[in-house]
N, CA and C of each residue as an Amber inpcrd file, in Angstrom:
protein
   546
 -53.5180000  22.0880000  87.2610000 -53.1990000  20.6640000  87.2500000
 -52.2930000  20.0390000  86.1850000 -51.2740000  19.4040000  86.5060000
 -50.8820000  18.4610000  85.3470000 -51.7410000  17.4380000  84.8840000
 -51.2890000  17.1670000  83.5570000 -52.2160000  15.6930000  83.0750000
 -51.8900000  14.5980000  83.6780000 -50.8230000  14.2610000  84.1230000
 -50.9460000  13.0360000  85.3230000 -51.6150000  13.0080000  86.2650000
 -51.5070000  14.1310000  87.0920000 -52.5610000  14.2180000  88.3990000
 -54.1780000  14.0080000  87.7410000 -54.2870000  15.0990000  87.0960000
 -55.6650000  14.7270000  86.3210000 -56.0910000  13.5740000  85.7070000
 -55.1070000  12.6130000  85.3430000 -55.6060000  11.2700000  84.7100000
 -55.4950000  10.4490000  86.2750000 -54.6730000  10.6120000  87.0080000
 -54.1650000   9.2170000  88.0420000 -54.9770000   9.7770000  89.8730000
 -55.0690000  10.7000000  89.3590000 -55.4360000  11.7760000  90.7680000
 -54.1230000  11.7910000  91.9320000 -52.7710000  11.8570000  91.5530000
 -51.6670000  12.1490000  92.4560000 -50.6990000  12.3410000  91.7630000
 -49.5240000  13.1230000  92.0880000 -48.7280000  13.6930000  91.6050000
 -47.5210000  12.7030000  91.0730000 -47.0580000  13.0930000  89.2890000
 -46.0140000  12.2040000  89.3680000 -44.9470000  11.7280000  90.3810000
 -44.1710000  10.4350000  90.0690000 -43.3330000  10.5830000  90.7820000
 -42.2490000   9.7410000  89.7810000 -41.8570000  10.0410000  88.6420000
 -41.0280000   9.5140000  87.8730000 -39.6670000  10.2650000  87.8410000
 -38.4520000   9.7080000  87.8820000 -37.6640000  10.4150000  88.1730000
 -37.1920000  11.4470000  87.2450000 -37.7990000  11.9040000  86.3090000
 -37.7530000  12.6990000  85.1180000 -38.8100000  13.7800000  85.6890000
 -39.5590000  13.6010000  86.3880000 -40.6770000  14.7550000  87.2460000
 -40.2480000  15.1750000  88.4640000 -39.2400000  14.4190000  89.5640000
 -39.0230000  15.0710000  90.6020000 -38.2610000  15.8590000  90.9430000
 -37.6500000  16.5340000  90.1700000 -36.8230000  17.9170000  89.7970000
 -38.1250000  19.0950000  90.0680000 -38.9700000  18.5460000  89.4010000
 -40.2150000  19.8040000  89.3270000 -41.1520000  20.0870000  90.5410000
 -41.2900000  18.6000000  91.1860000 -42.2920000  18.3800000  92.0980000
 -41.5760000  18.5860000  93.2130000 -40.7480000  18.5450000  93.4440000
 -40.1650000  19.0010000  95.0390000 -39.7000000  18.1550000  96.1350000
 -40.0950000  16.6820000  94.9980000 -39.8260000  15.0530000  95.9580000
 -38.4330000  14.7740000  95.9150000 -37.7170000  15.9920000  95.8220000
 -36.0120000  15.5490000  95.8480000 -35.5350000  14.9850000  97.1110000
 -36.1180000  15.0870000  98.2160000 -36.1030000  14.9110000  99.6440000
 -36.2900000  13.3900000  99.6410000 -37.5440000  12.8080000  99.1990000
 -37.8690000  11.5830000  99.5960000 -36.4910000  10.4300000  98.6160000
 -36.2940000  10.9900000  97.6180000 -35.6470000   9.9660000  96.9370000
 -34.3280000  10.6210000  96.9080000 -33.9630000  11.4780000  97.1810000
 -32.5470000  11.5310000  97.1220000 -32.1490000  12.7320000  96.2410000
 -31.1430000  13.9150000  96.5980000 -31.0110000  14.5480000  95.5600000
 -29.8690000  14.3880000  94.5260000 -29.0640000  13.4100000  94.9530000
 -27.8510000  13.0270000  94.2590000 -28.5140000  12.2620000  92.9360000
 -29.5780000  11.2450000  93.5300000 -30.5840000  10.3490000  92.2700000
 -31.0580000  11.6700000  91.0870000 -31.6090000  12.6070000  91.6380000
 -32.2210000  13.5390000  91.1330000 -31.2390000  14.2840000  90.0550000
 -29.7680000  15.2550000  90.5530000 -29.1400000  15.6160000  89.9340000
 -28.4010000  14.5810000  88.8900000 -28.3020000  13.3120000  89.1510000
 -27.6700000  12.4720000  88.3860000 -28.9040000  12.3740000  86.8230000
 -29.8700000  12.1360000  87.0820000 -30.9890000  11.8310000  86.3320000
 -31.1540000  13.3150000  85.6110000 -31.1350000  14.6440000  85.9780000
 -30.8400000  15.8660000  85.2880000 -29.5350000  15.9970000  84.5510000
 -28.2800000  15.6320000  84.9710000 -27.1260000  15.6870000  84.3020000
 -26.7740000  14.7730000  82.9750000 -27.9820000  13.3650000  83.3100000
 -27.6170000  12.5530000  82.0210000 -28.8130000  12.8280000  81.0480000
 -30.0320000  13.3520000  81.1580000 -30.9980000  14.5490000  80.5070000
 -30.3730000  15.2630000  79.6100000 -29.6000000  15.9340000  80.3560000
 -28.7740000  17.5240000  79.5950000 -28.0870000  16.6320000  78.5870000
 -27.1560000  15.5600000  78.9760000 -25.8660000  14.8960000  78.0870000
 -26.7570000  14.3180000  76.8660000 -27.8080000  13.6290000  77.1570000
 -28.5890000  12.9610000  76.0440000 -29.0030000  13.9630000  75.1490000
 -29.4090000  15.2420000  75.3380000 -29.9360000  16.1040000  74.6560000
 -29.0440000  16.7310000  74.0660000 -27.5490000  17.0240000  74.4260000
 -26.4980000  17.9020000  73.5620000 -26.2420000  16.6290000  72.7570000
 -26.0280000  15.5630000  72.9300000 -25.7010000  14.2060000  72.1640000
 -26.5280000  14.1500000  70.9800000 -27.8610000  14.6130000  71.4400000
 -28.9060000  14.5790000  69.9560000 -28.4900000  15.6720000  68.8590000
 -28.0460000  16.8140000  69.7770000 -27.9940000  17.9730000  68.9370000
 -27.1970000  18.1080000  68.0350000 -25.8600000  17.4870000  69.0820000
 -24.4300000  17.2610000  67.9040000 -24.8980000  15.9740000  66.8150000
 -25.5390000  14.9290000  67.0690000 -26.2220000  13.9430000  66.1230000
 -26.7290000  14.6360000  64.9130000 -27.8060000  15.5300000  65.1060000
 -28.6380000  16.1530000  64.3330000 -27.8750000  17.2520000  63.1110000
 -26.9540000  17.7680000  64.2890000 -26.0970000  18.8380000  63.0450000
 -25.5460000  18.2140000  62.3810000 -24.4970000  16.8760000  62.7490000
 -23.9780000  16.0790000  61.8540000 -24.6320000  15.6380000  60.4870000
 -25.8020000  15.3070000  60.5520000 -26.5030000  14.7370000  59.6630000
 -27.1260000  15.7900000  58.7750000 -27.4970000  16.9170000  59.2640000
 -27.7200000  18.0960000  58.4310000 -26.4970000  18.7360000  57.9430000
 -25.2990000  18.4920000  58.2880000 -24.0170000  18.9290000  57.3360000
 -24.1020000  18.0630000  56.3580000 -24.0170000  16.4860000  56.2850000
 -23.9490000  15.3200000  55.3470000 -25.1760000  15.5450000  54.2420000
 -25.9380000  15.8700000  54.7670000 -27.4070000  16.4870000  53.9510000
 -26.6680000  17.4890000  52.9530000 -26.4290000  18.5930000  53.5430000
 -26.1220000  19.7560000  53.0210000 -25.4700000  20.0230000  51.8440000
 -24.0830000  18.8870000  52.1990000 -23.0980000  19.0110000  51.3100000
 -23.3510000  18.5390000  49.6290000 -24.3240000  17.4530000  49.9550000
 -24.8790000  16.6870000  48.6370000 -25.7780000  17.5610000  47.9500000
 -26.5080000  18.4470000  48.8260000 -27.2540000  19.5140000  47.9420000
 -27.0370000  20.0370000  46.9160000 -27.7660000  20.4990000  46.0520000
 -27.6470000  21.5820000  44.8450000 -28.2640000  22.6370000  44.7950000
 -27.9920000  23.6780000  44.9740000 -29.0170000  24.7390000  44.6080000
 -29.0740000  25.0140000  43.5400000 -30.3510000  24.5940000  42.9460000
 -31.2340000  24.7220000  41.0450000 -31.8320000  26.0530000  41.3620000
 -31.3270000  26.4230000  40.0060000 -32.2250000  27.8940000  40.2010000
 -32.4700000  27.8610000  38.2970000 -33.5690000  28.3260000  37.9210000
 -33.8410000  28.3550000  36.5000000 -34.1720000  29.6140000  36.1900000
 -33.9610000  29.6800000  35.2300000 -34.4450000  31.2590000  34.3390000
 -35.9380000  30.8920000  33.3510000 -36.6270000  32.0670000  33.6680000
 -37.7820000  31.9450000  32.7990000 -37.0160000  31.7300000  31.2230000
 -37.8520000  30.6060000  30.5930000 -37.7890000  30.7020000  29.3220000
 -37.0850000  28.9920000  29.4040000 -36.3500000  28.7020000  30.7430000
 -35.9870000  27.7170000  30.4330000 -36.5510000  26.4350000  30.3120000
 -35.6920000  25.2070000  29.9420000 -36.4990000  24.0770000  29.8820000
 -35.8620000  23.1670000  31.1390000 -37.2520000  22.4520000  31.6160000
 -36.6660000  21.3890000  32.4780000 -37.8190000  20.2800000  31.9290000
 -37.0280000  18.8610000  32.6090000 -38.2400000  18.0690000  33.0420000
 -38.7060000  17.7340000  34.1170000 -39.7910000  17.3160000  34.0230000
 -40.6840000  17.2930000  35.2860000 -40.7630000  15.4860000  35.6820000
 -40.5320000  15.3280000  36.9830000 -40.4200000  14.1200000  37.6280000
 -41.6510000  13.4550000  37.5840000 -41.9690000  12.3220000  37.4440000
 -42.7390000  11.2650000  37.3010000 -43.3260000  10.6530000  38.5240000
 -43.9640000  11.1500000  39.8190000 -43.7510000  10.5320000  40.9940000
 -45.6120000  10.7560000  41.4820000 -45.9070000   9.9300000  42.4220000
 -47.2510000   9.9590000  42.9660000 -47.2820000  11.3840000  43.4700000
 -46.3370000  11.8380000  44.0330000 -46.3670000  13.1510000  44.8660000
 -46.8380000  14.3780000  43.7230000 -46.4260000  14.0510000  42.9220000
 -46.3290000  15.3470000  41.3360000 -48.0060000  14.9470000  41.0470000
 -48.4630000  13.9290000  41.0870000 -49.3550000  13.8120000  40.3970000
 -49.5160000  13.6030000  38.7000000 -48.1530000  13.5200000  38.5050000
 -48.0760000  13.0550000  36.9160000 -48.1540000  11.8640000  36.7770000
 -47.6090000  10.5090000  37.6900000 -47.9630000   9.5280000  37.5790000
 -49.2140000   9.3700000  37.5030000 -50.4420000   9.5520000  38.2160000
 -51.6830000   9.3900000  37.7830000 -52.4040000  10.2380000  36.7370000
 -51.7490000  11.0930000  36.0050000 -52.2900000  11.6010000  35.0990000
 -52.1640000  11.0190000  33.5590000 -50.8310000  10.4250000  33.6030000
 -50.6510000   9.4770000  32.5970000 -51.1760000   8.1150000  32.0240000
 -51.6700000   7.5840000  31.3970000 -52.4180000   6.3990000  31.0900000
 -51.4890000   5.3940000  31.6600000 -50.9400000   4.9530000  31.1690000
 -49.6640000   3.5340000  31.7980000 -48.8230000   4.2060000  32.8010000
 -49.2050000   3.2290000  34.0120000 -48.0040000   3.3950000  34.8000000
 -46.9280000   2.5460000  35.1560000 -47.0010000   1.4380000  34.3280000
 -45.8870000   0.3490000  34.8280000 -45.1640000   0.9080000  33.8630000
 -44.7390000   1.1390000  32.8070000 -43.7330000   2.0210000  32.1470000
 -43.4540000   3.2400000  31.7620000 -43.8770000   4.0620000  32.6060000
 -43.6100000   5.4220000  32.4050000 -42.2140000   6.0130000  32.7390000
 -41.9730000   6.7590000  31.8840000 -40.1070000   6.8290000  32.4990000
 -40.1430000   7.9080000  33.6720000 -38.9920000   8.2860000  34.1420000
 -38.9010000   8.7070000  35.3610000 -39.0850000  10.2860000  35.3620000
 -39.0740000  10.6900000  34.2550000 -38.9580000  12.4610000  33.6420000
 -39.7390000  12.1400000  32.6250000 -40.1680000  13.3970000  32.4700000
 -41.0670000  13.6260000  31.0600000 -40.6640000  15.0520000  30.6870000
 -40.9490000  15.1340000  29.5960000 -40.6250000  16.8260000  29.4420000
 -39.6560000  16.7470000  27.7970000 -39.1670000  17.6420000  27.3990000
 -38.9670000  19.1610000  28.0480000 -40.2210000  20.3960000  28.3050000
 -40.7300000  20.8610000  29.2230000 -41.2970000  21.9950000  29.5260000
 -40.5550000  23.2420000  29.5130000 -41.4560000  24.5100000  28.8940000
 -40.6920000  25.3140000  29.2160000 -41.4860000  25.9780000  30.7830000
 -40.4140000  26.8620000  31.1830000 -40.7460000  27.3290000  32.8540000
 -41.3880000  28.9670000  32.1600000 -42.7040000  29.4160000  32.5630000
 -42.8580000  30.2820000  32.1420000 -42.9520000  31.3670000  33.2340000
 -42.8900000  31.1660000  34.3250000 -42.6830000  31.9900000  35.6350000
 -42.3120000  31.3850000  36.9340000 -41.4140000  32.3170000  37.5120000
 -40.7360000  31.7270000  39.0620000 -41.7190000  32.4610000  39.8120000
 -42.4580000  31.6650000  40.8150000 -43.3020000  32.0880000  41.6650000
 -42.7000000  32.3450000  42.6890000 -41.9540000  31.5110000  43.2800000
 -40.9820000  31.9740000  44.7480000 -39.5380000  31.4270000  44.4900000
 -38.8910000  31.4940000  45.9200000 -37.2440000  31.0310000  45.7220000
 -37.2170000  29.5860000  45.4320000 -37.8190000  28.6200000  45.4820000
 -37.7170000  27.3410000  44.9840000 -38.9520000  26.9080000  44.3250000
 -40.0800000  27.5030000  43.6880000 -40.9080000  27.2540000  42.9910000
 -41.2570000  27.7320000  41.4340000 -41.6390000  27.2060000  40.5860000
 -41.8160000  27.4720000  39.0500000 -43.0070000  26.8750000  38.6110000
 -43.5390000  27.8710000  37.5720000 -44.8250000  27.9500000  36.8510000
 -44.3830000  27.2300000  35.7710000 -45.2560000  26.0710000  35.1650000
 -44.2220000  25.4580000  33.4760000 -45.4520000  25.3930000  33.1440000
 -45.1550000  25.6030000  31.4650000 -45.9630000  25.2910000  30.8660000
 -46.4000000  24.0950000  29.9820000 -47.3160000  23.4270000  30.3320000
 -47.7690000  21.5760000  30.3720000 -48.8810000  21.9910000  29.1310000
 -48.6160000  20.6170000  28.4280000 -49.3450000  20.3620000  27.4630000
 -51.0250000  20.3650000  27.6790000 -52.1520000  19.8760000  26.6290000
 -53.5500000  20.1490000  27.1580000 -53.6860000  18.2010000  27.9210000
 -52.8700000  17.9770000  27.5890000 -52.8270000  16.2620000  28.0120000
 -53.1680000  16.3610000  29.8150000 -51.8650000  17.2210000  30.2180000
 -51.6220000  17.3600000  31.7270000 -52.3900000  18.4270000  32.0720000
 -53.6830000  18.7680000  31.7370000 -54.5390000  19.8280000  32.2520000
 -54.6430000  19.4530000  33.1210000 -54.9150000  18.4330000  34.1710000
 -55.4870000  18.1120000  35.0080000 -54.5500000  18.6070000  36.5470000
 -53.2660000  18.7200000  36.0070000 -52.2610000  19.0340000  37.0550000
 -52.1060000  20.2900000  37.5290000 -51.6410000  20.8200000  38.4840000
 -51.1440000  22.1730000  39.0560000 -50.0200000  22.5110000  38.4490000
 -50.3620000  24.0560000  37.9540000 -48.8640000  23.9590000  36.7420000
 -47.7520000  24.4320000  37.8990000 -47.5960000  24.6390000  39.1950000
 -46.4140000  25.5050000  39.8790000 -45.8830000  23.9260000  40.6900000
 -44.8080000  23.9690000  40.3490000 -43.5220000  22.5180000  40.8730000
 -42.4650000  23.2900000  41.6090000 -41.9510000  22.0710000  42.5690000
 -41.0360000  22.5680000  43.5730000 -39.8710000  22.3760000  42.7030000
 -38.2770000  22.9330000  43.1330000 -37.4470000  22.6230000  42.3650000
 -37.1480000  21.0570000  42.5340000 -37.2200000  20.1410000  43.6320000
 -36.3830000  18.9430000  43.3840000 -37.6900000  18.2140000  42.5520000
 -38.6380000  18.7900000  42.0210000 -39.6850000  17.7720000  41.1360000
 -38.7220000  18.3210000  39.7730000 -37.9810000  18.9480000  39.3110000
 -37.3560000  19.7900000  38.0430000 -36.2310000  19.1390000  37.5900000
 -35.7640000  18.8360000  36.5860000 -34.1470000  18.6300000  36.2980000
 -34.2050000  19.7510000  35.0290000 -32.7570000  20.4380000  35.0120000
 -32.3820000  21.0520000  33.8960000 -32.0440000  20.0650000  32.6490000
 -33.0870000  20.6790000  31.3730000 -32.8280000  20.0900000  30.3590000
 -31.9380000  20.9820000  29.4060000 -31.0410000  20.3770000  28.8390000
 -30.0130000  20.8710000  27.8180000 -29.9930000  20.5510000  26.2240000
 -30.5760000  21.9230000  25.7160000 -30.9430000  21.4000000  24.4000000
 -29.9890000  20.9990000  23.6120000 -30.1450000  19.8200000  22.7680000
 -29.5660000  19.2580000  21.7880000 -29.9930000  19.0090000  20.5610000
 -29.4600000  18.9350000  19.5270000 -30.1320000  19.0160000  18.2780000
 -30.4830000  17.3210000  18.2750000 -29.6850000  16.4550000  18.3120000
 -29.6500000  15.1790000  18.3680000 -30.9610000  14.8740000  19.1850000
 -32.1790000  15.2240000  20.0310000 -32.7680000  14.7420000  20.9410000
 -34.0820000  14.9650000  19.9680000 -34.0720000  15.3910000  18.7880000
 -35.3270000  15.6500000  18.1090000 -35.3760000  14.4730000  17.0580000
 -36.3490000  13.8360000  17.4820000 -36.7700000  12.3670000  16.6430000
 -37.3660000  12.9330000  15.4000000 -37.1430000  12.3630000  14.0120000
 -37.7840000  12.4310000  13.0600000 -39.2400000  11.5490000  13.0290000
 -40.1290000  11.7910000  12.6440000 -41.4690000  11.0870000  12.8180000
 -41.5510000  10.7620000  11.4120000 -41.8800000   9.2900000  11.3850000
 -42.5600000   8.5510000   9.8410000 -43.6530000   9.0560000   9.8720000
 -43.9590000   9.2890000   8.3260000 -44.8380000   9.5770000   8.1110000
 -45.8680000   8.3060000   7.6510000 -47.0300000   8.3820000   8.2250000
 -47.9530000   7.3250000   8.5410000 -49.4010000   7.3940000   8.0060000
 -49.8360000   6.6260000   7.1730000 -51.0370000   7.3320000   6.7300000
 -52.1380000   6.2710000   7.6900000 -53.0240000   6.7730000   8.1890000
 -54.2300000   5.8750000   8.5360000 -55.2930000   5.9970000   8.1230000
 -55.9670000   5.0610000   7.9230000 -57.0890000   4.7030000   7.0110000
 -58.2090000   5.3190000   7.8980000 -59.4210000   5.6570000   7.3590000
 -60.7960000   5.7130000   8.2800000 -61.0580000   4.8630000   8.7060000
 -60.8780000   3.3440000   8.5720000 -61.2540000   2.3050000   9.9060000
 -60.0650000   1.9970000  10.7750000 -59.2560000   2.8670000  10.6910000
 -57.4960000   3.0240000  11.7460000 -56.9710000   1.8440000  11.4230000
 -56.9580000   1.4160000  10.1160000 -55.7090000   0.3480000  10.1090000
 -54.5750000   0.8570000   8.8550000 -53.4420000   0.3660000   8.9310000
 -52.4980000   1.0130000   8.1180000 -51.6270000  -0.0220000   7.3460000
 -51.5830000   0.3880000   6.1990000 -51.1340000  -0.4530000   5.1640000
 -49.4670000  -0.5450000   5.2440000 -49.1460000  -1.6580000   5.8140000
 -47.4890000  -1.7910000   5.8820000 -47.3230000  -3.2100000   4.4270000
 -45.8850000  -3.2710000   3.8290000 -45.5750000  -4.3330000   3.0140000
 -44.5120000  -4.9030000   3.4910000 -44.1850000  -6.0490000   3.2800000
 -42.9780000  -6.6020000   3.8370000 -41.7230000  -6.1950000   2.6720000
 -40.4410000  -5.7710000   3.3670000 -39.4330000  -5.2400000   2.5750000
 -38.4180000  -6.3220000   2.4510000 -38.1150000  -7.1190000   3.2820000
 -37.0860000  -8.3560000   2.7300000 -37.3340000  -9.4900000   4.1600000
 -36.6440000 -10.6560000   3.9080000 -37.1560000 -11.4140000   5.0400000
 -35.5010000 -11.2950000   5.5990000 -35.5470000 -11.2160000   6.5330000
 -34.3690000 -11.2560000   7.6830000 -33.6290000 -12.3490000   7.9980000
 -34.4210000 -12.8090000   8.6470000 -33.8420000 -14.5500000   9.2360000
 -34.9880000 -15.7450000   9.0830000 -34.5020000 -16.7770000   8.8970000
 -35.6380000 -17.8320000   9.1950000 -34.8510000 -19.2190000  10.1950000
 -35.7220000 -19.6410000  11.0470000 -35.5280000 -20.6430000  11.9400000
 -36.5440000 -21.4900000  12.0070000 -36.4940000 -22.6240000  12.3450000
 -37.2760000 -23.8930000  12.3860000 -37.3350000 -24.4140000  13.7160000
 -38.5540000 -23.7970000  15.0060000 -38.3840000 -24.4640000  15.8280000
 -38.9150000 -25.6630000  16.0700000 -38.1120000 -26.7330000  17.0270000
 -38.4660000 -27.9450000  17.3060000 -39.4140000 -28.3000000  18.4020000
 -40.4920000 -28.4350000  18.3700000 -41.5080000 -28.8770000  19.3840000
 -41.0930000 -30.4250000  19.7960000 -42.0790000 -30.9320000  20.6240000
 -42.0180000 -32.1910000  21.1510000 -42.5320000 -33.1920000  19.8010000
 -43.4940000 -32.6300000  19.1450000 -44.4800000 -33.7470000  17.9380000
 -44.3670000 -32.9000000  16.7430000 -44.1090000 -31.4690000  16.7690000
 -44.3240000 -30.9430000  15.1090000 -43.0800000 -29.8180000  15.5400000
 -42.5520000 -29.1200000  14.1320000 -41.6810000 -28.0450000  13.8390000
 -42.6420000 -26.8910000  13.1460000 -42.6090000 -25.7510000  13.8790000
 -42.8510000 -24.9510000  13.7280000 -42.0530000 -23.5150000  12.7740000
 -42.3010000 -23.2450000  11.8340000 -41.2280000 -22.3290000  10.8220000
 -41.4040000 -20.8540000  11.3390000 -40.1740000 -20.2780000  11.6200000
 -40.2990000 -18.6120000  12.0480000 -39.3390000 -18.0990000  11.2170000
 -40.2820000 -17.1610000  10.7580000 -39.6330000 -16.3540000   9.7300000
 -39.7500000 -14.5380000  10.2650000 -38.2860000 -13.8740000  10.2960000
 -38.4160000 -12.1890000  10.8020000 -38.4600000 -11.7120000   9.2640000
 -39.3050000 -10.9790000   9.5810000 -39.2720000  -9.9960000   8.0440000
 -39.4010000  -8.3630000   8.8760000 -38.7110000  -7.5980000   7.9220000
 -38.6790000  -6.5380000   7.8560000 -39.7180000  -5.7390000   7.1020000
 -40.5960000  -4.9170000   8.0080000 -41.9620000  -4.2480000   7.6520000
 -41.6780000  -2.7230000   6.6440000 -42.1600000  -2.3590000   5.9160000
 -41.9640000  -1.1060000   5.1840000 -42.8380000   0.0570000   5.8020000
């Protein structure tokens, strides 16, 4: 028994079902044939449209492949879970890293060596979540030596005064000084 018959207790009389139900005599074989032809035409046009969209997408798609020991950036999105793992979500960059690829898991998945701060993430990522890193010596930032005391304060001394300005409010004047700290 068809679902329509089970629900309504009678056979379906919609034009789409007329050909199968044998009621083409009641409505007329011309109407059934026209409806069937239009359905076939619609299906063909949908297939052509889908094929066109697929070709547009595949033209822009780049086949990415990485080797073991390559370095990659990791996309920060809610899907990868990296956005939830980082403390500040509002000012997070789009990509973090670079991280080293430790193993190729499949055709489009790679295992990445992550730091302990991202230990709550799964270590296998799909290719669209990765971006190739090209090593450049200028990318290495030199860190300043900062001595932090036991009470977590840092001693800084003013080097010179860069600029002075007096800000005029309605009733009073405020002196502003730009200081370069060492």
